[in-house]
DRENDO-1510 file (C-alpha; in Angstrom, 1 decimal, always signed):
<recs>
REC; n; res; u; v; w
REC; 1; MET; +95.5; -190.1; +30.1 .
REC; 2; ASP; +96.8; -187.7; +27.7 .
REC; 3; VAL; +99.7; -187.1; +25.5 .
REC; 4; ARG; +102.1; -190.1; +25.8 .
REC; 5; GLY; +106.0; -188.3; +25.6 .
REC; 6; GLN; +109.2; -190.3; +25.0 .
REC; 7; GLY; +111.3; -191.9; +28.4 .
REC; 8; GLY; +113.7; -194.3; +29.2 .
REC; 9; GLY; +111.5; -196.9; +27.3 .
REC; 10; MET; +109.0; -196.6; +29.7 .
REC; 11; THR; +107.5; -194.3; +27.9 .
REC; 12; ILE; +105.2; -193.5; +24.5 .
REC; 13; ALA; +106.5; -192.0; +21.0 .
REC; 14; LEU; +104.7; -188.6; +21.4 .
REC; 15; GLY; +104.9; -188.4; +17.2 .
REC; 16; GLY; +102.8; -191.8; +17.4 .
REC; 17; LEU; +100.2; -190.3; +19.5 .
REC; 18; VAL; +99.7; -186.9; +18.0 .
REC; 19; LEU; +99.4; -188.9; +14.8 .
REC; 20; ARG; +96.9; -191.2; +16.6 .
REC; 21; CYS; +94.9; -188.2; +17.7 .
REC; 22; LEU; +94.6; -187.0; +14.2 .
REC; 23; ARG; +93.3; -190.0; +13.1 .
REC; 24; VAL; +91.1; -190.2; +16.1 .
REC; 25; GLY; +89.6; -186.9; +15.3 .
REC; 26; VAL; +89.0; -187.6; +11.9 .
REC; 27; ALA; +87.1; -190.9; +12.6 .
REC; 28; LEU; +85.2; -189.1; +14.8 .
REC; 29; LEU; +84.0; -186.7; +12.6 .
REC; 30; ALA; +83.7; -189.3; +9.9 .
REC; 31; ALA; +81.3; -191.0; +12.5 .
REC; 32; GLY; +79.4; -188.3; +13.7 .
REC; 33; VAL; +80.1; -189.4; +17.3 .
REC; 34; PHE; +79.4; -186.0; +18.4 .
REC; 35; ALA; +76.5; -186.0; +17.0 .
REC; 36; SER; +72.7; -186.6; +18.8 .
REC; 37; CYS; +72.1; -189.6; +20.7 .
REC; 38; GLY; +69.2; -190.9; +18.1 .
REC; 39; LYS; +71.1; -194.0; +16.5 .
REC; 40; ALA; +69.8; -197.1; +14.1 .
REC; 41; PRO; +70.2; -200.1; +15.4 .
REC; 42; SER; +72.4; -201.4; +12.6 .
REC; 43; GLU; +75.0; -198.8; +13.2 .
REC; 44; PRO; +78.0; -199.9; +15.5 .
REC; 45; LEU; +78.2; -199.1; +18.9 .
REC; 46; ARG; +79.8; -196.1; +20.0 .
REC; 47; ILE; +82.5; -196.8; +22.6 .
REC; 48; ALA; +84.7; -193.9; +24.2 .
REC; 49; SER; +87.9; -194.6; +26.1 .
REC; 50; SER; +91.0; -193.1; +26.9 .
REC; 51; PRO; +94.8; -194.0; +27.6 .
REC; 52; TRP; +94.8; -196.7; +30.3 .
REC; 53; PRO; +96.9; -200.0; +30.5 .
REC; 54; GLY; +93.6; -201.7; +31.9 .
REC; 55; TYR; +91.7; -200.5; +28.9 .
REC; 56; GLU; +93.6; -202.5; +26.1 .
REC; 57; PRO; +91.9; -205.7; +25.7 .
REC; 58; VAL; +89.2; -203.7; +24.1 .
REC; 59; TYR; +91.6; -202.6; +21.4 .
REC; 60; LEU; +93.2; -206.0; +21.6 .
REC; 61; ALA; +89.7; -207.5; +21.0 .
REC; 62; ARG; +89.1; -205.1; +17.9 .
REC; 63; ASP; +92.9; -205.7; +16.5 .
REC; 64; ILE; +92.3; -209.3; +16.4 .
REC; 65; GLY; +88.9; -209.5; +14.9 .
REC; 66; TYR; +86.7; -210.1; +17.6 .
REC; 67; LEU; +85.0; -206.8; +17.9 .
REC; 68; PRO; +84.9; -205.9; +14.0 .
REC; 69; ARG; +84.4; -202.2; +12.9 .
REC; 70; GLU; +80.8; -202.7; +12.1 .
REC; 71; LYS; +79.9; -204.3; +15.5 .
REC; 72; ALA; +82.1; -201.2; +17.6 .
REC; 73; ASN; +83.5; -198.2; +16.8 .
REC; 74; ILE; +86.2; -197.8; +19.6 .
REC; 75; PHE; +87.4; -194.3; +19.8 .
REC; 76; GLU; +90.3; -193.4; +22.1 .
REC; 77; LEU; +90.1; -190.0; +23.4 .
REC; 78; PRO; +93.0; -187.8; +24.2 .
REC; 79; SER; +91.9; -187.9; +28.1 .
REC; 80; SER; +89.6; -189.3; +30.2 .
REC; 81; ASP; +87.6; -186.0; +31.4 .
REC; 82; ILE; +86.9; -186.0; +27.7 .
REC; 83; THR; +85.6; -189.7; +27.6 .
REC; 84; LEU; +83.4; -188.8; +30.8 .
REC; 85; GLU; +81.9; -185.6; +28.8 .
REC; 86; SER; +81.3; -187.6; +25.5 .
REC; 87; PHE; +79.5; -190.3; +27.5 .
REC; 88; ARG; +77.2; -187.6; +29.7 .
REC; 89; ASN; +76.6; -185.7; +26.3 .
REC; 90; ARG; +75.3; -188.7; +24.7 .
REC; 91; SER; +78.2; -188.8; +22.5 .
REC; 92; ALA; +79.1; -192.2; +23.3 .
REC; 93; ASP; +76.9; -195.2; +23.9 .
REC; 94; MET; +79.1; -197.0; +25.9 .
REC; 95; ALA; +82.7; -195.8; +28.0 .
REC; 96; THR; +85.2; -196.4; +29.9 .
REC; 97; VAL; +84.9; -194.9; +33.2 .
REC; 98; THR; +86.3; -195.4; +36.6 .
REC; 99; LEU; +84.2; -196.1; +39.8 .
REC; 100; ASP; +83.9; -192.2; +41.2 .
REC; 101; GLU; +83.3; -191.2; +37.4 .
REC; 102; THR; +80.4; -193.7; +37.8 .
REC; 103; LEU; +79.0; -192.4; +41.2 .
REC; 104; GLU; +79.0; -188.6; +39.6 .
REC; 105; LEU; +77.4; -189.5; +36.4 .
REC; 106; LEU; +74.8; -191.3; +38.6 .
REC; 107; ALA; +74.5; -188.2; +41.2 .
REC; 108; ASN; +73.9; -185.8; +38.1 .
REC; 109; GLY; +70.6; -188.4; +36.6 .
REC; 110; VAL; +72.6; -190.3; +33.8 .
REC; 111; ARG; +70.7; -193.4; +33.8 .
REC; 112; LEU; +73.5; -196.2; +32.9 .
REC; 113; ARG; +74.6; -199.8; +33.6 .
REC; 114; ILE; +77.8; -201.4; +34.5 .
REC; 115; LEU; +78.6; -203.9; +32.2 .
REC; 116; PHE; +81.5; -205.3; +33.2 .
REC; 117; VAL; +84.7; -204.6; +36.1 .
REC; 118; MET; +87.5; -204.0; +33.8 .
REC; 119; ASP; +90.1; -204.0; +36.9 .
REC; 120; GLY; +90.9; -202.9; +39.9 .
REC; 121; SER; +93.9; -200.4; +40.5 .
REC; 122; ASN; +96.4; -201.8; +42.9 .
REC; 123; GLY; +99.0; -199.3; +42.3 .
REC; 124; GLY; +98.5; -198.1; +39.0 .
REC; 125; ASP; +97.4; -194.7; +40.4 .
REC; 126; ALA; +100.0; -192.7; +42.6 .
REC; 127; VAL; +101.0; -189.6; +43.6 .
REC; 128; MET; +104.7; -189.0; +42.2 .
REC; 129; ALA; +106.9; -186.5; +43.7 .
REC; 130; THR; +110.4; -184.8; +42.7 .
REC; 131; PRO; +113.1; -186.3; +45.3 .
REC; 132; GLU; +113.2; -183.2; +47.4 .
REC; 133; VAL; +109.7; -184.6; +48.1 .
REC; 134; LYS; +110.9; -187.7; +50.7 .
REC; 135; THR; +107.5; -188.6; +52.8 .
REC; 136; LEU; +103.9; -187.9; +52.6 .
REC; 137; ALA; +104.4; -185.0; +55.4 .
REC; 138; ASP; +107.2; -183.0; +53.3 .
REC; 139; LEU; +104.2; -182.3; +51.3 .
REC; 140; LYS; +103.3; -179.8; +53.5 .
REC; 141; GLY; +103.5; -176.2; +51.9 .
REC; 142; LYS; +103.8; -177.8; +48.8 .
REC; 143; ARG; +102.6; -177.5; +45.0 .
REC; 144; ILE; +100.7; -180.7; +44.0 .
REC; 145; VAL; +99.6; -180.8; +40.4 .
REC; 146; ILE; +96.2; -182.9; +39.7 .
REC; 147; THR; +93.9; -183.6; +36.5 .
REC; 148; ASN; +90.4; -182.1; +37.5 .
REC; 149; ILE; +88.4; -185.4; +37.2 .
REC; 150; PRO; +86.4; -187.1; +40.2 .
REC; 151; LEU; +89.6; -189.6; +40.1 .
REC; 152; GLY; +92.1; -186.8; +40.6 .
REC; 153; VAL; +90.3; -184.9; +43.5 .
REC; 154; TYR; +89.5; -188.1; +45.3 .
REC; 155; MET; +93.1; -189.6; +45.2 .
REC; 156; LEU; +94.4; -185.8; +46.4 .
REC; 157; SER; +91.6; -186.4; +49.1 .
REC; 158; ARG; +93.1; -189.8; +50.0 .
REC; 159; THR; +96.9; -188.7; +50.0 .
REC; 160; LEU; +96.2; -185.7; +52.0 .
REC; 161; ASN; +94.0; -187.7; +54.7 .
REC; 162; ALA; +97.5; -190.3; +54.6 .
REC; 163; ALA; +99.7; -187.1; +55.3 .
REC; 164; LYS; +97.4; -185.9; +58.0 .
REC; 165; LEU; +97.2; -182.5; +56.0 .
REC; 166; THR; +94.5; -180.5; +54.6 .
REC; 167; ARG; +93.5; -178.7; +51.1 .
REC; 168; GLU; +95.0; -175.5; +53.6 .
REC; 169; ASP; +98.3; -177.2; +53.7 .
REC; 170; VAL; +99.1; -177.5; +50.4 .
REC; 171; ARG; +98.7; -175.6; +46.7 .
REC; 172; VAL; +96.6; -177.4; +44.5 .
REC; 173; ILE; +97.3; -177.1; +40.7 .
REC; 174; SER; +95.1; -178.4; +38.5 .
REC; 175; SER; +96.4; -179.2; +35.0 .
REC; 176; SER; +96.1; -181.8; +31.7 .
REC; 177; GLU; +97.4; -184.8; +32.2 .
REC; 178; SER; +99.6; -184.0; +28.9 .
REC; 179; LYS; +101.3; -181.3; +30.6 .
REC; 180; HIS; +102.5; -183.3; +33.9 .
REC; 181; ALA; +105.9; -184.2; +32.6 .
REC; 182; GLU; +106.7; -180.8; +30.7 .
REC; 183; MET; +105.5; -179.3; +34.2 .
REC; 184; TYR; +108.0; -181.6; +35.9 .
REC; 185; LYS; +110.9; -180.8; +33.9 .
REC; 186; GLN; +110.6; -176.9; +34.3 .
REC; 187; GLY; +109.9; -177.1; +38.0 .
REC; 188; GLY; +106.0; -176.4; +38.3 .
REC; 189; GLY; +105.1; -179.1; +40.6 .
REC; 190; ASP; +106.3; -180.7; +43.7 .
REC; 191; ALA; +104.2; -183.6; +43.2 .
REC; 192; PHE; +101.6; -185.2; +40.5 .
REC; 193; VAL; +98.5; -187.1; +41.4 .
REC; 194; SER; +99.3; -189.6; +38.3 .
REC; 195; TYR; +98.3; -192.7; +37.1 .
REC; 196; GLU; +99.7; -195.2; +33.9 .
REC; 197; PRO; +101.1; -194.4; +31.6 .
REC; 198; PHE; +102.1; -191.2; +33.1 .
REC; 199; LYS; +103.4; -192.4; +36.2 .
REC; 200; SER; +106.1; -194.2; +34.1 .
REC; 201; GLN; +106.8; -190.7; +32.1 .
REC; 202; LEU; +107.3; -188.9; +35.4 .
REC; 203; ALA; +109.2; -192.2; +36.9 .
REC; 204; ALA; +111.8; -192.0; +33.5 .
REC; 205; LEU; +112.3; -188.1; +34.9 .
REC; 206; GLY; +112.8; -189.1; +38.3 .
REC; 207; ALA; +109.9; -188.7; +40.2 .
REC; 208; HIS; +109.3; -191.6; +42.9 .
REC; 209; VAL; +105.9; -192.9; +44.2 .
REC; 210; ILE; +105.1; -191.5; +47.9 .
REC; 211; PHE; +101.4; -193.0; +48.0 .
REC; 212; ASP; +99.4; -195.2; +45.3 .
REC; 213; SER; +96.3; -196.9; +44.9 .
REC; 214; SER; +97.5; -200.1; +46.5 .
REC; 215; GLN; +97.2; -198.4; +49.7 .
REC; 216; ILE; +93.8; -198.0; +49.5 .
REC; 217; PRO; +92.6; -201.5; +48.1 .
REC; 218; ASN; +89.2; -202.1; +46.4 .
REC; 219; GLU; +88.6; -198.2; +46.4 .
REC; 220; ILE; +89.5; -197.5; +42.3 .
REC; 221; PHE; +87.6; -199.7; +39.6 .
REC; 222; ASP; +87.5; -199.2; +36.0 .
REC; 223; LEU; +84.0; -200.0; +34.5 .
REC; 224; MET; +82.4; -200.3; +31.1 .
REC; 225; VAL; +79.3; -198.5; +31.3 .
REC; 226; VAL; +76.6; -198.2; +28.8 .
REC; 227; HIS; +73.2; -195.7; +28.5 .
REC; 228; GLU; +70.2; -197.6; +29.8 .
REC; 229; ASP; +68.1; -196.9; +27.1 .
REC; 230; VAL; +71.2; -198.4; +24.7 .
REC; 231; PHE; +71.2; -201.5; +27.2 .
REC; 232; GLN; +67.8; -201.9; +27.1 .
REC; 233; ALA; +67.4; -201.4; +23.1 .
REC; 234; ARG; +70.6; -203.2; +22.0 .
REC; 235; ARG; +70.9; -205.7; +24.7 .
REC; 236; LYS; +72.2; -208.6; +22.4 .
REC; 237; GLU; +75.1; -206.4; +20.8 .
REC; 238; VAL; +76.3; -205.0; +24.1 .
REC; 239; CYS; +76.2; -207.8; +25.8 .
REC; 240; ASN; +78.7; -209.3; +22.7 .
REC; 241; VAL; +81.0; -206.5; +23.8 .
REC; 242; ALA; +81.8; -208.1; +26.9 .
REC; 243; HIS; +81.4; -211.2; +25.6 .
REC; 244; GLN; +84.5; -210.0; +23.5 .
REC; 245; TRP; +86.2; -208.5; +26.2 .
REC; 246; PHE; +86.6; -211.9; +28.0 .
REC; 247; ARG; +87.6; -213.7; +25.0 .
REC; 248; ALA; +90.3; -210.8; +25.0 .
REC; 249; LEU; +91.0; -211.7; +28.1 .
REC; 250; ASP; +91.5; -215.9; +27.6 .
REC; 251; TYR; +93.6; -214.6; +24.2 .
REC; 252; ALA; +96.2; -213.2; +26.4 .
REC; 253; LYS; +96.0; -215.8; +28.5 .
REC; 254; GLN; +97.1; -218.5; +25.5 .
REC; 255; SER; +99.0; -216.2; +24.0 .
REC; 256; PRO; +100.3; -214.1; +26.2 .
REC; 257; GLU; +103.9; -212.7; +24.0 .
REC; 258; GLU; +101.6; -212.5; +20.6 .
REC; 259; ALA; +99.2; -210.6; +22.7 .
REC; 260; THR; +102.0; -208.4; +24.9 .
REC; 261; ARG; +103.4; -207.6; +21.5 .
REC; 262; ARG; +100.4; -206.8; +19.5 .
REC; 263; ILE; +99.9; -204.1; +22.7 .
REC; 264; ALA; +102.9; -203.3; +23.5 .
REC; 265; GLU; +103.0; -201.9; +19.8 .
REC; 266; ARG; +99.9; -200.4; +19.5 .
REC; 267; LEU; +101.3; -198.2; +23.1 .
REC; 268; GLY; +104.6; -197.3; +21.7 .
REC; 269; VAL; +106.2; -199.3; +25.1 .
REC; 270; SER; +108.7; -202.2; +24.8 .
REC; 271; GLY; +106.5; -205.5; +26.2 .
REC; 272; GLN; +108.5; -205.3; +29.3 .
REC; 273; ALA; +107.3; -201.9; +30.3 .
REC; 274; TYR; +103.5; -203.2; +29.5 .
REC; 275; GLN; +103.9; -205.7; +31.8 .
REC; 276; ALA; +105.2; -203.4; +34.1 .
REC; 277; MET; +101.9; -201.2; +33.9 .
REC; 278; LEU; +100.1; -204.5; +34.8 .
REC; 279; GLY; +101.9; -204.9; +37.8 .
REC; 280; GLY; +99.2; -202.2; +38.9 .
REC; 281; LEU; +96.1; -203.9; +38.1 .
REC; 282; SER; +94.4; -206.5; +39.0 .
REC; 283; VAL; +91.9; -208.0; +36.2 .
REC; 284; PRO; +88.9; -209.6; +37.3 .
REC; 285; ALA; +87.7; -212.6; +34.8 .
REC; 286; GLN; +84.2; -213.7; +34.4 .
REC; 287; GLN; +83.9; -215.4; +37.4 .
REC; 288; GLU; +84.6; -212.6; +39.8 .
REC; 289; ASN; +82.9; -210.1; +37.6 .
REC; 290; LEU; +79.7; -212.1; +38.7 .
REC; 291; ARG; +80.8; -212.0; +42.1 .
REC; 292; LEU; +81.3; -208.5; +42.0 .
REC; 293; LEU; +78.2; -207.1; +40.3 .
REC; 294; GLY; +75.8; -209.9; +40.4 .
REC; 295; GLY; +73.6; -211.9; +43.0 .
REC; 296; LYS; +72.0; -210.7; +46.2 .
REC; 297; GLU; +75.1; -208.9; +47.7 .
REC; 298; PRO; +77.2; -207.9; +44.8 .
REC; 299; ALA; +80.7; -207.4; +46.1 .
REC; 300; LEU; +81.3; -203.7; +44.3 .
REC; 301; VAL; +78.5; -202.3; +46.4 .
REC; 302; ALA; +80.8; -202.3; +49.6 .
REC; 303; PRO; +83.7; -200.2; +48.2 .
REC; 304; ALA; +81.2; -198.1; +46.3 .
REC; 305; ASP; +79.1; -197.3; +49.5 .
REC; 306; ASN; +82.5; -196.3; +51.0 .
REC; 307; LEU; +83.6; -194.1; +48.3 .
REC; 308; VAL; +80.3; -192.4; +48.4 .
REC; 309; ARG; +81.0; -191.8; +51.9 .
REC; 310; VAL; +84.6; -190.1; +51.4 .
REC; 311; MET; +82.9; -187.9; +47.9 .
REC; 312; MET; +80.2; -186.6; +49.8 .
REC; 313; GLN; +82.6; -185.5; +52.7 .
REC; 314; GLU; +84.7; -183.7; +50.1 .
REC; 315; GLY; +81.7; -182.5; +48.0 .
REC; 316; GLN; +82.6; -184.2; +45.1 .
REC; 317; LEU; +79.2; -185.7; +45.0 .
REC; 318; LYS; +75.9; -183.6; +44.7 .
REC; 319; ARG; +73.9; -186.1; +46.9 .
REC; 320; ARG; +74.2; -189.9; +48.0 .
REC; 321; VAL; +73.6; -192.6; +45.5 .
REC; 322; ASP; +73.7; -195.9; +45.7 .
REC; 323; ILE; +75.5; -198.2; +43.0 .
REC; 324; ARG; +72.8; -200.7; +43.0 .
REC; 325; GLN; +71.0; -198.6; +40.6 .
REC; 326; ALA; +73.4; -199.3; +37.9 .
REC; 327; LEU; +73.7; -202.6; +38.3 .
REC; 328; ASP; +71.6; -205.9; +36.6 .
REC; 329; ALA; +70.3; -208.7; +38.5 .
REC; 330; ASP; +70.6; -210.6; +35.4 .
REC; 331; ILE; +74.3; -209.3; +34.6 .
REC; 332; GLY; +75.3; -213.3; +34.3 .
REC; 333; ALA; +73.3; -213.9; +31.2 .
REC; 334; CYS; +75.1; -211.1; +29.7 .
REC; 335; ILE; +78.9; -211.4; +30.2 .
REC; 336; VAL; +78.7; -215.3; +30.3 .
REC; 337; LYS; +78.3; -216.6; +26.7 .
</recs>
């Protein structure tokens, strides 16, 4: 989820992102985002995020005034691995991460709470292949480019499993998402584990989907997480972030054209391109979030347990973890206003 290039109306202007990254860098320094975790309660919550269409409502909430900067500073970092590390090292109070990244954080002793489920991937994450790679079986002996984060490794594992191949059957190349499009142009890989908006970049260059998250439903979720001590000390402010997230979702339903215009303009794509990206996502509203996170049997537990099993098999987790330790029994009081 890094540099956004230009291609076929479905990709994002590189120059715009460079300028935005420069602005982000200045903002990070100005706000002391990479300082120690000691923050006065009066200061804005620090929210780290990275490019992904499912995260856009949080920026929409900021841009229409639901989440003013004196309440929350939202920093769009250039890639998901930097977002993960900023949360891990306490540079951020909250962060947008995937379920597998959350499990990794828990396994490494990070105490956190899941505030709300932002989206579920239903095709937004994919393996994009060159025209020569027509089927999963064709991956044997080929070069597969991944981003070395839990999600990248996980998608690789699920792809190879579907292809009935092993790691020894392919050559795995680790590379930042920002380099995937250029690598594709230069013939540097045969398949790329990707996700929006980079999936669309590769598609514009001629790549096609040979495996995606619609084939592994209920396995890839994006979450807003918060450090446990921040959740306890600043619960009202943290819960307000959740309130404004759902308020932004309502705004997008009530004013779809305006919301699409704002988000597409921010991303540097057409409204049609943004809507196409959303086609690979499911975005749970408040009641679905309560089903996923609350009650005696939160619905997120089963897919999380399955994900733990797969990640343990792949050596991605140091120890078995229970997602329940990151759930709040009274989450309804936080996310429903």
